[in-house]
C-alpha positions as CSV (number, residue, x, y, z in Angstrom):
1,M,15.1,-23.9,-5.9
2,K,16.8,-20.9,-7.7
3,L,13.7,-20.6,-10.0
4,F,11.4,-20.6,-6.9
5,V,13.4,-17.9,-5.2
6,C,13.3,-15.7,-8.4
7,I,9.5,-16.1,-8.6
8,L,9.0,-15.3,-4.9
9,L,11.1,-12.2,-5.1
10,S,9.4,-11.0,-8.2
11,L,6.0,-11.2,-6.4
12,L,7.0,-9.6,-3.2
13,S,10.0,-7.5,-4.0
14,S,11.6,-6.6,-7.3
15,G,12.8,-10.0,-8.4
16,C,16.3,-11.5,-8.7
17,T,17.3,-8.4,-10.7
18,K,15.7,-5.0,-11.3
19,T,14.3,-6.3,-14.6
20,S,13.2,-9.8,-13.7
21,E,9.5,-10.6,-13.6
22,N,7.3,-13.5,-12.5
23,P,6.5,-15.3,-15.8
24,S,3.0,-16.2,-14.6
25,M,1.9,-12.6,-14.1
26,P,1.6,-9.5,-16.3
27,K,4.2,-6.7,-16.0
28,T,3.2,-4.2,-13.4
29,D,4.2,-0.6,-14.1
30,L,2.7,2.6,-12.8
31,P,-1.0,1.9,-13.3
32,T,-3.0,3.6,-16.0
33,N,-5.7,5.6,-14.4
34,N,-8.3,8.2,-15.2
35,F,-7.1,10.8,-12.7
36,N,-9.3,13.9,-12.9
37,A,-7.9,17.1,-11.5
38,N,-11.1,18.8,-12.2
39,A,-13.2,16.8,-9.7
40,R,-14.2,18.6,-6.6
41,F,-12.1,16.2,-4.5
42,T,-8.8,14.7,-5.6
43,Y,-6.9,11.7,-4.2
44,L,-3.3,10.7,-4.2
45,A,-2.4,7.1,-3.3
46,L,1.2,6.3,-2.5
47,G,2.6,2.8,-2.0
48,D,3.5,-0.6,-3.5
49,S,1.6,-3.7,-4.7
50,Y,-1.0,-3.2,-1.9
51,T,-1.9,0.2,-3.4
52,I,-2.2,-0.8,-7.0
53,G,-4.1,-4.0,-6.1
54,E,-1.7,-6.7,-7.5
55,S,-3.7,-9.7,-8.8
56,V,-7.1,-8.0,-8.6
57,Q,-8.9,-5.7,-11.1
58,Q,-8.0,-2.1,-10.7
59,V,-11.5,-1.2,-9.6
60,E,-11.1,-3.8,-6.8
61,S,-8.0,-2.1,-5.4
62,F,-8.6,-0.3,-2.1
63,P,-8.0,3.2,-3.6
64,Y,-10.7,2.6,-6.2
65,Q,-13.1,0.9,-3.8
66,L,-12.6,3.9,-1.5
67,Q,-13.3,6.3,-4.3
68,N,-16.5,4.5,-5.2
69,A,-17.6,4.4,-1.6
70,L,-17.1,8.1,-1.3
71,K,-19.0,8.8,-4.5
72,Q,-21.9,6.7,-3.1
73,K,-21.9,9.1,-0.2
74,G,-22.3,12.0,-2.5
75,F,-18.6,13.2,-2.7
76,D,-17.4,14.2,-6.1
77,V,-14.1,12.3,-5.9
78,G,-12.1,11.8,-9.1
79,A,-10.2,8.6,-9.9
80,P,-7.1,8.4,-7.7
81,K,-3.7,9.5,-8.8
82,I,-1.6,6.4,-8.0
83,I,2.2,6.3,-7.5
84,A,2.9,2.7,-6.6
85,K,4.4,-0.4,-8.1
86,T,4.8,-4.0,-7.0
87,G,8.1,-4.5,-5.2
88,W,8.8,-0.9,-4.3
89,T,10.6,-0.2,-1.1
90,T,10.5,3.2,0.6
91,D,13.5,4.5,-1.3
92,E,12.0,3.4,-4.6
93,L,8.8,5.1,-3.8
94,E,10.7,8.3,-3.0
95,S,12.5,8.1,-6.3
96,A,9.2,7.6,-8.2
97,I,7.6,10.6,-6.5
98,K,10.6,12.7,-7.5
99,S,10.4,11.5,-11.1
100,E,6.6,12.3,-11.2
101,N,7.4,15.9,-10.5
102,L,3.9,16.6,-9.2
103,T,3.0,20.2,-8.7
104,Q,-0.6,20.0,-7.7
105,T,-2.0,19.2,-4.2
106,F,-4.8,16.8,-3.3
107,S,-7.9,16.7,-1.2
108,Y,-6.5,13.6,0.7
109,V,-3.6,11.3,0.5
110,T,-3.0,7.7,1.6
111,L,0.3,6.1,2.3
112,L,1.0,2.4,2.7
113,V,4.6,1.1,2.2
114,G,7.2,-1.1,3.9
115,V,6.5,-4.7,3.2
116,N,9.3,-4.9,0.7
117,N,11.8,-3.3,3.1
118,Q,10.9,-6.1,5.6
119,Y,11.0,-8.8,3.0
120,R,14.4,-7.8,1.7
121,G,15.8,-7.6,5.2
122,Y,16.5,-3.8,5.0
123,P,17.4,-2.2,8.3
124,L,14.5,-0.9,10.4
125,S,16.5,2.3,11.0
126,T,16.6,3.0,7.3
127,Y,12.8,2.4,7.0
128,K,12.1,4.8,9.9
129,K,14.1,7.6,8.2
130,E,12.6,7.0,4.7
131,F,9.1,6.5,6.0
132,A,9.3,9.8,7.9
133,E,10.4,11.5,4.7
134,L,7.6,10.0,2.7
135,L,5.1,11.1,5.3
136,Q,6.3,14.6,5.1
137,K,5.9,14.5,1.3
138,A,2.4,13.1,1.7
139,I,1.5,16.1,4.0
140,A,2.9,18.5,1.5
141,F,0.8,16.9,-1.2
142,A,-2.2,17.5,1.1
143,N,-1.4,21.2,1.0
144,G,0.2,20.9,4.4
145,D,-3.0,19.7,6.1
146,K,-2.1,16.7,8.3
147,A,-5.8,15.9,8.8
148,K,-6.0,14.9,5.1
149,V,-3.3,12.3,5.2
150,F,-4.1,8.7,6.1
151,V,-1.4,6.1,6.8
152,V,-2.4,2.4,6.5
153,S,-0.4,-0.3,8.3
154,I,1.4,-3.1,6.5
155,P,-0.6,-6.3,6.3
156,D,1.0,-9.6,7.4
157,W,1.9,-11.7,4.3
158,G,3.0,-14.4,6.7
159,A,-0.7,-15.3,7.0
160,T,-0.9,-16.1,3.3
161,P,-0.6,-19.5,1.6
162,F,2.4,-18.2,-0.4
163,S,4.4,-17.7,2.8
164,K,4.4,-21.5,3.5
165,N,6.9,-21.9,0.7
166,S,8.9,-18.8,1.4
167,G,11.4,-20.5,3.7
168,K,10.5,-18.1,6.5
169,N,8.6,-19.0,9.7
170,P,5.2,-17.2,9.7
171,E,5.9,-16.2,13.3
172,T,9.1,-14.6,12.3
173,I,7.4,-12.7,9.5
174,A,4.7,-11.6,11.9
175,A,7.2,-10.3,14.4
176,E,9.1,-8.4,11.7
177,I,5.9,-6.9,10.3
178,D,4.9,-5.8,13.8
179,A,8.2,-4.1,14.3
180,F,7.9,-2.2,11.0
181,N,4.3,-1.2,11.9
182,A,5.3,-0.1,15.4
183,A,7.8,2.2,13.7
184,N,5.5,3.7,11.1
185,K,2.7,4.1,13.7
186,E,5.0,6.0,16.1
187,I,6.2,8.3,13.3
188,T,2.6,8.8,12.1
189,I,1.1,9.6,15.5
190,A,4.0,11.9,16.4
191,A,3.3,13.8,13.1
192,G,-0.4,14.2,14.0
193,V,-1.5,12.1,11.1
194,S,-4.3,9.5,11.0
195,Y,-3.3,5.8,11.3
196,T,-5.4,2.9,10.2
197,D,-4.3,-0.5,11.5
198,I,-5.5,-3.2,9.1
199,T,-2.8,-5.8,10.2
200,P,-4.8,-7.8,12.8
201,A,-7.6,-8.3,10.3
202,S,-5.1,-9.3,7.5
203,R,-4.2,-12.3,9.7
204,N,-7.7,-13.7,9.3
205,A,-6.4,-14.9,5.9
206,K,-5.0,-17.9,7.8
207,T,-8.5,-19.3,8.1
208,D,-10.4,-17.4,5.4
209,A,-9.1,-18.1,1.9
210,S,-11.6,-15.6,0.4
211,L,-9.3,-12.8,1.8
212,I,-6.5,-13.7,-0.6
213,A,-6.1,-13.2,-4.3
214,A,-5.5,-16.0,-6.8
215,D,-1.7,-15.6,-6.5
216,G,-1.9,-16.8,-2.9
217,L,0.0,-13.8,-1.7
218,H,-1.9,-10.5,-2.2
219,P,-5.2,-9.4,-0.7
220,S,-8.4,-10.2,-2.5
221,A,-11.1,-7.6,-3.4
222,K,-12.8,-8.6,-0.2
223,M,-9.9,-7.7,2.0
224,Y,-9.3,-4.4,0.1
225,N,-13.0,-3.6,0.7
226,E,-12.3,-4.0,4.5
227,W,-9.5,-1.4,4.2
228,A,-11.6,1.0,2.2
229,S,-14.4,0.6,4.7
230,A,-12.0,1.4,7.6
231,L,-10.8,4.5,5.8
232,L,-14.2,5.7,4.6
233,P,-15.6,7.4,7.8
234,K,-12.2,9.1,8.5
235,I,-11.9,10.5,5.0
236,S,-15.6,11.4,4.8
237,A,-15.2,13.5,8.0
238,V,-12.4,15.7,6.5
239,L,-14.1,16.2,3.2
240,L,-17.4,17.5,4.7
């Protein structure tokens, strides 16, 4: 049982300790990418495992599928600059952003974070405060242009096969995810930023196994494509 708990935590949070890892999966650090600051349009993606695309190829993650879709529409978008890691909570993302010491701004920014706050049982009040801070950072990275920041809701991991062995009721997970999303949506809308709700569609994984990656927990390339497709018209509009 102890081994199972360690494996579960390493997949969805940071593990039983800050250095523990799931032995069945490769180490996941800040992803290597081909960020090109010389492209006409630049992209910063902030988040956690859902942003790096845990358990799928990098090109299948939603930031890279989004970049590809924009290029097909004729936009000269460079490979995304990604600040994300599996298991990160809002405070860990904040720390990573600070460590990156970015000085440039970007044509558009996406932000998706919070599932690990929910999973670890962190207070919703803490999430609200830290998410609001992250959103302001995202706006700053978009050169202060709120129209170029795009928040994505947290998907419901309770709809995944992995959740069945988590020891948590899927309905409880769903209710908690909804509470975190209600908070990030309220903060996002109040700030005048675009909000894309992918959570209802993520629950289709209950009946559609093709939406889940091989690890039974994270989205497949197919689900990430749905997210990219939802963001595509919104981002295209601000890049015109």
